[in-house]
Each structure stands twice: as structure tokens, then as C-alpha cells.
C-alpha positions as CSV (number, residue, x, y, z in Angstrom):
1,M,-64.4,-30.5,-38.3
2,S,-64.3,-34.2,-39.3
3,K,-61.3,-35.7,-40.9
4,T,-61.4,-37.3,-44.4
5,Y,-60.3,-40.7,-43.1
6,D,-61.2,-42.6,-40.0
7,Y,-58.1,-44.8,-40.3
8,Y,-54.7,-44.7,-42.0
9,I,-53.3,-48.2,-42.3
10,A,-49.5,-48.3,-41.9
11,G,-47.4,-51.4,-42.2
12,P,-45.3,-53.4,-44.6
13,C,-46.9,-53.5,-48.1
14,D,-44.5,-56.0,-49.6
15,T,-45.8,-59.2,-51.3
16,E,-45.4,-61.3,-48.2
17,H,-47.6,-59.1,-46.0
18,R,-50.0,-57.6,-48.6
19,N,-52.9,-60.0,-48.0
20,G,-53.1,-59.2,-44.3
21,M,-53.1,-55.5,-45.0
22,V,-55.8,-55.9,-47.6
23,N,-57.9,-57.9,-45.2
24,I,-57.6,-55.2,-42.5
25,A,-58.8,-52.5,-45.0
26,K,-61.6,-54.8,-46.2
27,F,-62.9,-55.4,-42.6
28,L,-62.8,-51.7,-41.7
29,R,-64.6,-50.8,-44.9
30,S,-67.2,-53.4,-44.2
31,K,-68.0,-51.4,-41.1
32,E,-68.4,-48.3,-43.2
33,K,-65.1,-46.7,-42.2
34,K,-63.1,-44.4,-44.4
35,V,-59.7,-46.0,-44.8
36,Y,-56.5,-44.7,-46.4
37,C,-54.2,-47.4,-47.7
38,P,-50.8,-46.2,-49.0
39,W,-50.5,-49.3,-51.3
40,E,-53.7,-48.2,-53.1
41,L,-52.4,-44.8,-54.0
42,H,-52.3,-44.1,-57.8
43,I,-49.9,-41.5,-59.1
44,E,-51.0,-40.4,-62.6
45,N,-48.3,-41.0,-65.2
46,A,-46.0,-42.6,-62.6
47,W,-44.1,-44.7,-65.2
48,D,-43.2,-41.5,-67.1
49,M,-41.5,-39.6,-64.3
50,P,-38.1,-39.9,-62.6
51,Q,-38.0,-42.0,-59.5
52,E,-37.3,-39.0,-57.3
53,E,-40.4,-37.1,-58.6
54,W,-42.6,-40.2,-58.1
55,A,-41.3,-40.7,-54.6
56,R,-42.0,-37.1,-53.6
57,K,-45.6,-37.3,-54.9
58,V,-46.2,-40.5,-52.9
59,F,-44.6,-39.0,-49.8
60,D,-46.7,-35.8,-50.1
61,E,-49.9,-37.8,-50.5
62,D,-49.2,-40.0,-47.6
63,I,-48.3,-37.0,-45.3
64,K,-51.6,-35.3,-46.4
65,A,-53.5,-38.5,-45.5
66,L,-51.7,-38.8,-42.1
67,N,-52.7,-35.2,-41.3
68,D,-56.3,-35.9,-42.3
69,C,-57.0,-39.2,-40.4
70,E,-58.5,-39.8,-37.0
71,L,-56.3,-42.7,-36.1
72,V,-53.3,-44.6,-37.6
73,I,-53.4,-48.4,-37.3
74,M,-49.8,-49.6,-37.6
75,I,-49.2,-53.3,-38.2
76,S,-45.9,-54.4,-36.9
77,Y,-43.9,-57.6,-37.2
78,G,-41.5,-56.8,-34.4
79,R,-38.4,-54.7,-34.0
80,I,-37.2,-55.1,-37.6
81,S,-40.4,-54.4,-39.5
82,S,-41.2,-51.5,-41.9
83,T,-39.0,-48.5,-41.8
84,G,-41.7,-46.5,-43.6
85,S,-44.2,-47.3,-40.9
86,A,-41.7,-46.5,-38.1
87,W,-41.2,-43.1,-39.8
88,E,-45.0,-42.6,-40.1
89,Q,-45.4,-43.4,-36.4
90,G,-42.7,-40.9,-35.4
91,Y,-44.3,-38.2,-37.5
92,C,-47.7,-38.9,-35.9
93,Y,-46.1,-38.8,-32.4
94,A,-44.7,-35.3,-33.2
95,K,-48.0,-34.1,-34.6
96,D,-50.2,-35.7,-31.8
97,I,-52.0,-38.0,-34.2
98,P,-53.1,-41.1,-32.4
99,V,-51.4,-44.4,-33.3
100,H,-52.6,-47.9,-32.4
101,V,-49.8,-50.5,-32.9
102,I,-50.8,-54.1,-33.5
103,Q,-47.8,-56.4,-33.4
104,I,-48.9,-59.7,-34.8
105,N,-46.2,-61.9,-33.4
106,M,-44.2,-62.2,-30.2
107,E,-40.9,-60.9,-31.7
108,P,-38.9,-58.3,-29.8
109,T,-40.3,-54.8,-30.0
110,S,-38.6,-51.5,-30.4
111,L,-38.9,-49.3,-27.4
112,M,-39.5,-46.4,-29.8
113,V,-42.5,-48.2,-31.3
114,Y,-43.8,-49.4,-28.0
115,C,-43.5,-46.0,-26.2
116,G,-44.4,-43.8,-29.2
117,C,-48.0,-44.9,-29.6
118,N,-51.3,-44.5,-27.9
119,N,-52.1,-48.2,-27.9
120,F,-49.9,-51.3,-28.2
121,V,-51.1,-54.9,-28.4
122,N,-49.4,-58.2,-29.3
123,L,-51.6,-60.6,-31.2
124,D,-51.1,-64.0,-32.8
125,N,-51.3,-63.8,-36.6
126,T,-54.8,-65.2,-37.0
127,Y,-57.7,-63.7,-38.8
128,N,-60.2,-63.9,-35.9
129,T,-57.8,-62.4,-33.4
130,M,-57.1,-59.5,-35.8
131,M,-60.7,-58.9,-36.6
132,S,-61.5,-58.8,-32.8
133,E,-58.8,-56.2,-32.3
134,L,-60.1,-54.1,-35.2
135,Q,-63.6,-54.2,-33.7
136,W,-62.1,-53.1,-30.4
137,I,-60.5,-50.1,-32.2
138,I,-63.8,-49.2,-33.8
139,D,-65.6,-49.5,-30.5
140,H,-63.1,-47.6,-28.3
141,G,-61.0,-45.4,-30.6
142,P,-57.6,-44.1,-29.4
143,V,-58.1,-44.9,-25.7
144,P,-54.6,-45.1,-24.2
145,Y,-53.7,-48.8,-23.5
146,H,-50.4,-50.5,-23.6
147,G,-50.4,-54.3,-23.4
148,K,-47.3,-56.2,-22.5
149,C,-44.7,-56.9,-25.1
150,R,-42.3,-59.8,-24.8
151,T,-39.1,-57.8,-25.1
152,V,-38.4,-54.2,-25.6
153,L,-35.2,-53.3,-27.5
154,T,-33.7,-50.2,-29.1
């Protein structure tokens, strides 16, 4: 049975990193891939509900999408990156959902992130390099591959 999504995009969704995440989704969709982006989630009447209720709805929708994707593409900026993405990666590891980590700088890497994924690559933060890596993912899927990372820390 096929999954609802080809890819779940995990990574920091703050203002500083949003454009990069949007470009990744745009590229994958241009290749006719079904992509789940947590930052695109719309919770009906969100402004009318308590923070805790809204948070639970977002959490539940994201978990549902993780369980219904072929591969998670996690964008990392090094050891201190997105706690939400690190949690999603750990969840996927426990559920045997493949994760491809793209670290787009040469900052130190968490050993948990490095060891807890199917694929790990370091890239420079350029558009062409990122698009080449995304094409590799489309062509090869979750083939186990771990590139070198500069430093592995806890």
C-alpha cells in the first residue's frame, strides 16, 4: 500500500530558515512528489483555542504525516539546530521510518543525529548543491549512506 506522502520535510521553520525550506518543498513538488511541510499545516479556528489544544492538534497531525510518509528529509544546521526535528528523527528511528539528514554547513554534528538516520550528508548552503542532493534522494531513495561529518559531539 502506498503512503500519502513521498517526503516529510523536517527542519527549522523559523523566519531565518523558512526560505530554504520552502525552496526544498517547491523543488520536490516540481518533480511531482507529494510533500508534507509542517509549516503549511492549517488548524481550523487556531486563534480561538488554548495554546495547549492547538499544540496537541499540530503534534497529532505531524505524527500522522510521519507515519504516512516514505522518507523524512531532515535539514540540519549542526548540533544545535531544531529540537522539533531532532524529536521527529528519534520518533522515525524508533518506528523504522527512513530519514535522510542534510546538514547544510560544516558545524559540529550530534552523534545522535548522525547515527540515527539512514543517510547523512554535509553540504554547503548553496541552491545548486541542495537541488543536486534532492535529485539524488529522488533517484536513490533511502539507500543507506553516511558521508563524513566534521565533528561528532553529544
